[in-house]
Backbone bond lengths (Angstrom), bond angles and torsions (degrees), N, CA, C in turn:
res aa  C-N    CA-C-N  psi(-1)  N-CA   C-N-CA  omega(-1)  CA-C   N-CA-C  phi
1 M - - - 1.460 - - 1.525 109.65 -
2 N 1.312 117.80 123.76 1.458 122.93 -179.37 1.532 109.77 -89.51
3 Y 1.312 114.03 135.65 1.467 119.04 178.39 1.515 108.19 -136.54
4 N 1.295 117.15 126.57 1.459 122.24 179.66 1.534 109.75 -91.44
5 W 1.314 115.04 104.51 1.453 119.93 179.89 1.524 110.32 -69.19
6 D 1.314 115.94 134.80 1.454 121.26 -177.64 1.521 109.26 -131.08
7 F 1.344 115.14 90.30 1.463 119.80 179.02 1.520 111.88 -88.28
8 A 1.318 116.66 -11.51 1.474 119.37 -177.91 1.526 111.14 -61.05
9 S 1.334 116.51 -40.82 1.460 119.70 -179.11 1.526 111.60 -68.02
10 V 1.336 116.53 -26.29 1.462 119.62 176.66 1.529 109.92 -71.92
11 F 1.328 115.89 -46.77 1.459 119.30 -178.45 1.535 111.53 -70.26
12 D 1.313 116.84 -23.94 1.471 119.00 174.99 1.521 111.32 -67.05
13 N 1.329 116.64 -21.76 1.464 122.26 178.72 1.515 111.99 -109.66
14 W 1.324 115.45 32.04 1.470 119.93 -176.90 1.527 111.93 -59.14
15 W 1.332 116.39 -31.78 1.465 120.03 -178.56 1.523 111.36 -61.79
16 A 1.356 116.14 -36.61 1.475 118.90 179.24 1.523 110.21 -66.17
17 L 1.328 116.82 -42.89 1.465 120.02 178.17 1.534 110.84 -67.29
18 A 1.328 116.55 -34.29 1.467 119.80 177.98 1.518 111.00 -63.72
19 V 1.336 116.82 -41.55 1.462 120.46 176.52 1.527 110.19 -62.92
20 G 1.327 116.58 -42.49 1.460 120.43 178.90 1.517 111.72 -64.66
21 L 1.337 117.20 -40.20 1.468 120.54 178.61 1.520 110.95 -64.26
22 Q 1.314 116.30 -37.85 1.469 119.27 176.62 1.527 110.60 -62.49
23 G 1.320 117.23 -42.90 1.458 120.34 177.32 1.514 112.09 -63.92
24 T 1.333 116.83 -38.53 1.454 121.25 177.74 1.517 111.33 -62.28
25 L 1.316 116.64 -47.46 1.462 120.49 -178.48 1.523 111.36 -64.64
26 R 1.315 116.73 -38.80 1.476 119.68 178.40 1.520 111.12 -64.25
27 L 1.335 116.70 -45.96 1.446 121.00 179.08 1.518 110.92 -63.79
28 F 1.322 117.12 -41.84 1.460 121.63 179.90 1.519 111.35 -61.69
29 A 1.330 116.88 -46.00 1.466 120.05 -178.08 1.531 111.37 -60.41
30 V 1.324 116.37 -45.22 1.473 120.03 -178.63 1.520 110.36 -66.01
31 C 1.327 117.21 -46.82 1.465 121.24 -176.75 1.528 111.20 -67.30
32 L 1.329 117.41 -35.49 1.461 120.45 178.96 1.523 109.83 -64.14
33 I 1.326 117.06 -48.25 1.472 120.03 -177.97 1.518 110.91 -65.11
34 L 1.343 116.39 -48.16 1.460 119.53 -179.23 1.523 112.24 -66.33
35 G 1.330 116.72 -42.73 1.467 119.95 -177.57 1.503 112.24 -63.66
36 M 1.340 117.47 -44.87 1.456 120.96 -178.96 1.534 111.49 -69.98
37 S 1.336 116.30 -42.92 1.468 119.54 -178.27 1.523 111.25 -65.39
38 L 1.319 116.14 -47.25 1.455 119.69 179.56 1.525 110.43 -66.70
39 G 1.323 116.59 -35.02 1.467 119.94 178.16 1.518 111.65 -60.56
40 L 1.330 116.18 -41.39 1.476 119.64 178.36 1.526 110.57 -64.40
41 L 1.327 117.11 -42.75 1.458 119.99 179.37 1.532 111.35 -63.31
42 V 1.322 116.81 -41.71 1.462 120.20 178.98 1.521 110.38 -66.13
43 A 1.326 117.62 -39.01 1.464 120.82 177.74 1.525 110.57 -61.35
44 L 1.313 116.83 -42.85 1.462 120.22 176.76 1.528 110.46 -66.22
45 G 1.336 116.45 -35.63 1.458 119.70 177.73 1.516 112.38 -63.42
46 R 1.322 116.67 -33.54 1.461 119.78 179.30 1.526 112.15 -71.04
47 R 1.321 116.57 -14.46 1.465 120.35 177.02 1.531 111.92 -104.84
48 A 1.334 117.12 4.87 1.460 120.15 -177.35 1.527 111.04 -68.55
49 H 1.313 115.33 153.77 1.465 120.24 178.95 1.525 110.91 -76.38
50 A 1.314 117.52 -30.45 1.462 120.57 -179.22 1.530 110.17 -73.00
51 K 1.304 116.60 123.11 1.461 120.77 -176.92 1.533 113.16 -61.58
52 P 1.338 119.73 -41.78 1.474 118.70 178.70 1.526 112.56 -57.72
53 V 1.326 116.59 -38.08 1.466 120.37 179.58 1.533 109.64 -67.76
54 R 1.326 116.43 -43.46 1.483 119.81 178.15 1.515 110.96 -62.68
55 W 1.326 116.54 -43.88 1.469 119.55 -178.42 1.527 110.93 -65.45
56 A 1.331 116.56 -42.91 1.464 119.91 179.96 1.529 110.55 -64.31
57 S 1.317 117.27 -41.56 1.461 120.76 179.71 1.525 111.05 -66.20
58 T 1.314 116.68 -41.68 1.467 120.10 178.39 1.521 111.14 -65.83
59 G 1.332 116.54 -42.43 1.463 120.21 177.79 1.512 112.06 -61.19
60 F 1.327 116.74 -39.77 1.465 121.48 178.00 1.523 110.38 -60.48
61 V 1.329 116.40 -48.46 1.456 120.51 -178.62 1.520 111.77 -62.20
62 E 1.331 116.05 -47.36 1.447 119.49 -176.39 1.540 111.57 -66.21
63 F 1.325 116.92 -37.31 1.469 119.21 -178.98 1.524 111.12 -67.07
64 F 1.324 116.89 -50.81 1.455 119.49 -173.85 1.530 112.72 -77.98
65 R 1.327 117.54 -21.73 1.459 118.33 175.87 1.513 112.12 -79.42
66 N 1.321 117.53 -25.52 1.453 120.97 -172.49 1.524 113.93 -107.96
67 T 1.326 115.81 14.98 1.463 119.99 172.56 1.530 107.33 -127.49
68 P 1.325 118.36 144.97 1.467 120.45 -176.85 1.526 112.60 -66.65
69 V 1.302 116.13 138.58 1.460 120.43 -179.53 1.524 111.06 -64.08
70 L 1.331 117.33 -32.01 1.463 119.92 177.65 1.527 111.19 -62.95
71 V 1.320 116.02 -41.77 1.466 120.46 177.43 1.531 110.23 -65.51
72 Q 1.320 117.06 -37.82 1.453 120.70 179.74 1.533 110.87 -63.80
73 I 1.325 117.02 -42.54 1.465 120.03 178.22 1.525 110.54 -61.92
74 L 1.330 115.84 -45.98 1.473 120.24 179.49 1.513 111.41 -62.83
75 W 1.326 116.73 -39.14 1.465 120.34 -179.02 1.534 110.07 -65.16
76 F 1.321 116.68 -46.15 1.468 119.04 179.08 1.517 111.30 -62.13
77 Y 1.319 117.26 -34.79 1.461 120.08 -175.71 1.523 112.18 -76.99
78 Y 1.342 116.25 -41.17 1.465 119.18 -174.35 1.525 113.48 -99.53
79 A 1.330 118.10 -38.45 1.473 120.64 -172.84 1.515 113.56 -88.85
80 L 1.327 117.02 -38.98 1.461 118.85 -175.74 1.520 112.94 -59.97
81 P 1.350 120.61 -40.94 1.467 119.13 177.16 1.527 113.50 -63.13
82 I 1.343 117.13 -23.01 1.454 119.82 177.13 1.526 111.15 -77.07
83 L 1.338 116.07 -37.72 1.451 120.70 -176.76 1.529 112.64 -82.42
84 A 1.326 117.14 -27.64 1.460 120.63 -177.96 1.526 108.82 -131.06
85 P 1.316 117.34 148.17 1.468 121.13 -178.44 1.525 112.14 -77.00
86 V 1.310 116.11 58.80 1.469 120.10 -179.84 1.524 108.06 -131.86
87 E 1.313 114.77 153.76 1.462 120.88 176.27 1.522 108.34 -104.99
88 I 1.315 117.25 123.64 1.460 122.44 -176.46 1.520 109.01 -104.71
89 S 1.308 116.22 120.68 1.460 120.97 175.95 1.525 109.35 -81.53
90 P 1.320 117.90 161.94 1.484 119.56 175.84 1.522 112.25 -56.38
91 F 1.320 117.10 -38.59 1.462 120.96 179.44 1.526 111.12 -63.18
92 M 1.333 116.99 -44.64 1.450 120.46 -179.36 1.527 112.03 -68.51
93 A 1.326 116.63 -39.35 1.467 120.16 177.48 1.531 110.67 -61.64
94 A 1.326 116.18 -41.97 1.465 119.89 178.65 1.514 111.10 -65.94
95 I 1.326 116.78 -40.54 1.473 120.26 178.45 1.519 110.11 -60.99
96 L 1.332 116.83 -48.53 1.469 119.79 -178.04 1.529 110.95 -61.41
97 G 1.327 116.60 -48.70 1.457 118.98 -177.39 1.519 113.17 -63.16
98 I 1.324 117.14 -51.02 1.465 121.02 -175.59 1.526 110.99 -71.56
99 S 1.329 117.75 -42.50 1.467 120.30 -177.75 1.518 111.93 -64.89
100 L 1.331 117.29 -46.46 1.461 119.89 -177.87 1.515 111.28 -68.27
101 N 1.333 117.14 -39.18 1.457 119.71 176.79 1.524 110.64 -63.85
102 S 1.326 116.64 -43.46 1.458 120.33 179.61 1.517 111.41 -67.40
103 A 1.324 117.15 -33.92 1.465 120.77 178.96 1.532 109.99 -62.43
104 A 1.321 116.42 -39.04 1.470 119.53 -179.88 1.523 111.32 -62.99
105 Y 1.315 116.65 -44.26 1.461 120.29 179.05 1.534 111.03 -70.73
106 S 1.336 116.75 -40.67 1.452 120.33 179.30 1.522 111.23 -63.65
107 A 1.325 116.84 -34.94 1.465 120.64 178.97 1.518 110.96 -59.95
108 E 1.314 116.68 -41.45 1.465 120.13 178.92 1.527 111.38 -68.56
109 I 1.327 116.53 -34.90 1.464 119.38 176.90 1.524 109.94 -65.31
110 F 1.328 117.40 -47.41 1.455 121.20 178.38 1.527 111.08 -62.31
111 R 1.319 116.48 -41.65 1.468 120.22 -178.50 1.535 110.39 -62.66
112 G 1.335 116.06 -41.43 1.457 119.13 178.45 1.520 111.53 -64.67
113 G 1.342 115.92 -39.84 1.463 118.65 178.58 1.510 112.23 -65.60
114 I 1.326 117.59 -40.68 1.460 121.42 179.30 1.523 110.74 -65.56
115 Q 1.315 116.84 -42.07 1.457 119.97 -179.20 1.530 112.62 -69.32
116 S 1.334 116.69 -18.77 1.471 119.10 -179.00 1.526 112.47 -77.77
117 I 1.332 117.36 -12.16 1.468 120.77 179.84 1.539 108.84 -74.83
118 E 1.310 115.78 131.84 1.452 120.97 -175.22 1.536 111.52 -61.40
119 P 1.348 117.23 140.05 1.470 120.39 179.92 1.520 113.04 -57.28
120 G 1.345 116.66 -29.62 1.458 119.27 -179.06 1.524 113.11 -60.86
121 Q 1.328 116.85 -29.79 1.458 118.87 -179.83 1.529 111.00 -72.77
122 W 1.326 115.92 -34.98 1.464 119.08 174.40 1.533 109.45 -63.24
123 E 1.320 116.11 -45.63 1.465 120.02 -177.34 1.521 111.43 -65.63
124 A 1.358 116.11 -38.30 1.462 119.02 179.23 1.528 110.82 -65.63
125 A 1.318 116.70 -39.71 1.465 119.59 179.13 1.522 110.88 -64.41
126 R 1.331 116.46 -41.70 1.470 119.29 177.78 1.521 110.99 -65.66
127 A 1.328 116.26 -34.05 1.456 120.49 -177.71 1.520 112.11 -65.91
128 I 1.321 117.55 -29.29 1.459 119.83 179.35 1.540 112.01 -94.70
129 G 1.338 116.21 9.93 1.442 120.29 171.45 1.512 116.46 95.57
130 M 1.330 118.31 10.70 1.455 120.68 178.34 1.520 110.57 -75.35
131 S 1.321 115.21 143.32 1.456 119.60 173.53 1.526 109.40 -79.17
132 G 1.322 114.88 172.32 1.474 117.76 179.46 1.522 112.22 -61.51
133 L 1.343 116.92 -39.79 1.458 121.27 179.24 1.515 111.16 -66.73
134 Q 1.322 116.90 -42.23 1.466 120.21 178.38 1.514 111.16 -64.95
135 T 1.312 117.12 -39.89 1.462 120.80 177.84 1.516 111.44 -61.22
136 M 1.339 115.03 -44.56 1.456 119.45 179.36 1.522 110.94 -63.46
137 R 1.317 117.55 -44.51 1.466 121.33 -173.51 1.527 112.19 -75.61
138 R 1.329 117.66 -38.74 1.465 120.10 -172.04 1.523 113.84 -96.84
139 V 1.320 116.37 -27.15 1.465 118.86 -173.12 1.527 112.30 -112.92
140 V 1.325 116.05 -51.62 1.461 119.83 -169.82 1.532 112.80 -78.94
141 L 1.336 115.87 -54.53 1.476 118.97 -173.96 1.526 113.21 -60.68
142 P 1.347 120.03 -43.37 1.477 117.91 179.33 1.530 112.68 -56.78
143 Q 1.332 116.31 -40.40 1.468 119.15 -179.87 1.530 111.12 -74.48
144 A 1.323 116.34 -38.91 1.455 119.77 -178.38 1.531 111.01 -64.14
145 V 1.335 116.42 -42.06 1.461 119.95 -179.26 1.527 111.02 -62.55
146 R 1.326 116.88 -39.77 1.464 120.37 177.61 1.521 110.76 -59.06
147 R 1.319 116.76 -37.85 1.451 120.49 -176.45 1.523 113.18 -76.70
148 I 1.320 116.92 -25.87 1.471 119.73 -174.62 1.519 112.76 -105.30
149 I 1.326 117.37 10.75 1.471 119.69 179.01 1.520 112.10 -54.05
150 P 1.359 119.74 -46.27 1.474 118.38 178.94 1.521 112.55 -58.63
151 S 1.324 117.31 -42.57 1.463 120.48 -179.77 1.512 111.75 -67.68
152 L 1.329 117.18 -38.74 1.460 119.96 178.48 1.521 110.69 -67.56
153 T 1.324 116.28 -35.60 1.469 119.32 176.81 1.525 110.60 -64.25
154 N 1.319 116.23 -44.78 1.472 119.31 177.18 1.524 110.84 -59.97
155 R 1.329 116.21 -37.80 1.466 119.63 178.13 1.519 110.80 -64.57
156 G 1.338 115.99 -41.70 1.452 119.66 177.66 1.515 112.60 -62.31
157 V 1.323 116.54 -40.72 1.475 120.62 177.55 1.523 110.02 -63.11
158 E 1.329 116.48 -41.92 1.465 119.80 179.06 1.519 111.17 -64.21
159 I 1.328 117.61 -38.43 1.463 120.63 178.05 1.519 109.76 -62.28
160 F 1.331 116.64 -42.61 1.464 119.27 179.48 1.520 111.01 -61.17
161 K 1.312 116.66 -42.63 1.468 119.90 -179.36 1.530 111.02 -71.88
162 M 1.326 117.38 -30.66 1.466 119.56 179.40 1.517 112.83 -69.44
163 T 1.326 117.75 -16.26 1.460 118.75 178.21 1.526 111.62 -60.06
164 T 1.325 117.75 -23.90 1.469 120.36 178.80 1.523 111.06 -63.49
165 L 1.331 117.94 -24.05 1.470 120.87 -179.12 1.526 111.12 -68.99
166 A 1.321 117.03 -18.42 1.469 119.81 179.11 1.521 111.48 -66.46
167 S 1.315 117.58 -15.93 1.464 120.39 178.70 1.528 111.70 -64.33
168 V 1.348 117.06 -21.12 1.454 120.26 -177.46 1.535 111.36 -68.10
169 V 1.341 116.91 -22.27 1.465 120.66 177.05 1.536 110.08 -109.82
170 A 1.321 115.39 19.97 1.475 122.62 174.54 1.520 112.84 65.49
171 Y 1.329 117.24 28.97 1.461 118.88 171.34 1.524 108.41 -73.68
172 V 1.320 116.94 139.41 1.462 121.62 -175.50 1.535 109.26 -80.03
173 E 1.318 115.92 92.64 1.462 122.24 174.85 1.532 108.17 -128.26
174 L 1.299 117.05 -174.53 1.463 121.29 -169.77 1.521 112.80 -61.26
175 L 1.326 117.78 -46.57 1.448 119.55 -178.92 1.524 111.55 -67.18
176 Q 1.322 117.22 -39.84 1.454 121.40 178.50 1.526 111.01 -59.77
177 Q 1.332 116.77 -44.86 1.448 121.28 177.85 1.529 111.19 -67.98
178 G 1.336 116.17 -33.36 1.452 119.21 175.79 1.515 111.84 -63.75
179 K 1.326 115.99 -40.94 1.469 119.87 176.57 1.520 110.73 -60.68
180 L 1.333 116.40 -39.12 1.459 120.82 -179.84 1.530 110.76 -64.45
181 V 1.319 116.42 -46.89 1.462 120.75 179.12 1.528 110.96 -63.02
182 A 1.333 116.52 -41.17 1.460 120.45 179.61 1.521 111.77 -64.57
183 S 1.326 116.68 -37.85 1.471 119.35 179.66 1.517 112.43 -70.43
184 L 1.338 116.78 -28.80 1.456 120.41 179.82 1.513 112.80 -78.00
185 N 1.333 116.60 -33.75 1.462 120.78 -173.46 1.531 113.56 -112.93
186 F 1.334 116.96 -2.40 1.460 121.62 179.21 1.535 111.72 55.72
187 N 1.323 115.52 46.12 1.468 120.81 -179.48 1.524 110.94 -136.11
188 P 1.325 118.38 60.40 1.467 120.28 -176.41 1.523 113.33 -62.10
189 L 1.342 118.77 -34.82 1.453 120.19 -178.80 1.518 111.46 -61.72
190 E 1.311 116.36 -46.11 1.455 120.53 -179.00 1.532 111.03 -67.17
191 V 1.323 115.67 -43.47 1.468 119.52 -177.59 1.514 111.26 -63.50
192 Y 1.333 116.79 -48.71 1.463 118.96 -177.47 1.526 111.79 -70.28
193 T 1.330 117.68 -26.12 1.459 120.38 173.39 1.528 110.39 -65.41
194 V 1.333 116.20 -44.05 1.458 120.42 178.43 1.535 110.85 -66.14
195 V 1.327 117.42 -40.60 1.463 120.67 177.62 1.527 110.78 -60.60
196 A 1.335 116.58 -45.07 1.463 120.95 178.16 1.529 110.75 -62.03
197 A 1.323 116.66 -40.77 1.461 120.71 179.72 1.516 110.98 -64.19
198 L 1.329 117.89 -39.35 1.456 120.46 178.18 1.532 111.82 -64.00
199 F 1.340 116.39 -40.88 1.458 119.26 176.11 1.531 111.12 -61.23
200 L 1.332 115.75 -42.73 1.463 120.25 -179.88 1.518 111.39 -64.61
201 I 1.334 117.29 -43.05 1.466 121.95 -179.53 1.527 110.91 -61.73
202 I 1.314 117.23 -36.50 1.464 120.63 -178.26 1.526 111.59 -79.37
203 L 1.320 117.06 -43.08 1.470 120.45 -171.70 1.522 113.02 -82.36
204 Y 1.311 118.25 -35.22 1.476 119.59 -174.20 1.530 112.21 -60.57
205 P 1.345 120.27 -46.64 1.476 118.31 177.46 1.520 113.10 -60.87
206 I 1.326 117.31 -33.78 1.472 119.92 178.46 1.527 110.28 -64.44
207 V 1.323 115.42 -44.61 1.465 119.64 179.32 1.526 111.09 -63.73
208 R 1.340 116.75 -43.10 1.460 120.14 179.00 1.525 110.85 -63.67
209 A 1.326 117.30 -39.77 1.468 119.99 177.95 1.520 110.94 -63.19
210 T 1.314 115.75 -35.78 1.458 119.36 178.21 1.518 111.27 -65.93
211 Y 1.330 117.37 -40.05 1.472 120.04 175.97 1.524 110.12 -57.95
212 G 1.341 116.37 -43.07 1.452 119.17 178.68 1.510 112.21 -63.56
213 L 1.339 117.46 -39.61 1.454 121.26 178.43 1.527 110.37 -64.49
214 E 1.316 117.21 -39.91 1.464 120.70 177.76 1.528 110.84 -60.66
215 R 1.329 116.40 -44.70 1.467 119.32 179.89 1.534 111.48 -64.32
216 R 1.340 116.18 -38.95 1.465 119.10 179.29 1.520 110.48 -65.34
217 L 1.329 117.69 -41.57 1.459 120.21 178.51 1.511 111.34 -66.01
218 A 1.338 116.39 -36.25 1.464 119.03 179.22 1.533 110.47 -65.52
219 R 1.339 117.17 -38.66 1.465 119.89 178.17 1.524 110.96 -67.83
220 S 1.330 117.11 -38.67 1.455 119.82 179.59 1.520 111.80 -66.51
221 D 1.366 116.00 -31.51 1.467 118.52 176.82 1.525 111.86 -69.34
């Protein structure tokens, strides 16, 4: 089967893809910061002495890990305004769905890193008079983060790719703009090839930089 590839019409609409890429990067930055920060708090909550805090943190993780993020975005966009007197924009619905879902997965990554620290280090910190919070901040977390950098990087890459799900609520991101260009020029193969290439161009250097950071940390150890 012969197919005449036509990328010229895609590049003629580069401005539309540029607007979508800007929306993707904005959504990614917000979701990455919120997802990682909330994930750390939830991980600490799962280790809290107070049972209600542990139960709430565990329930949060299990709910958001075991329901599809696409459904979560749709629920926040369509159902939340019915249950609460608030207006949810596509951007906010995407932030809530992706950030909370990512927080659940990030919490388990942080929890695994914290649990990997040897008990002797906790005991040594307590022996020199550190409180539990000081031990976590000065001794445990710095080492745990070093150990989970690969997992956190993978989580960040997944967050970036999940931004495409925001197109389901018509948020202006790269895939949404790609759909628009494809519908105008009837060239979905070319458009989605360019969209995939843009994702690869952005993510591959980040992954390679992470490999370098891992090697540097291994040498320092």
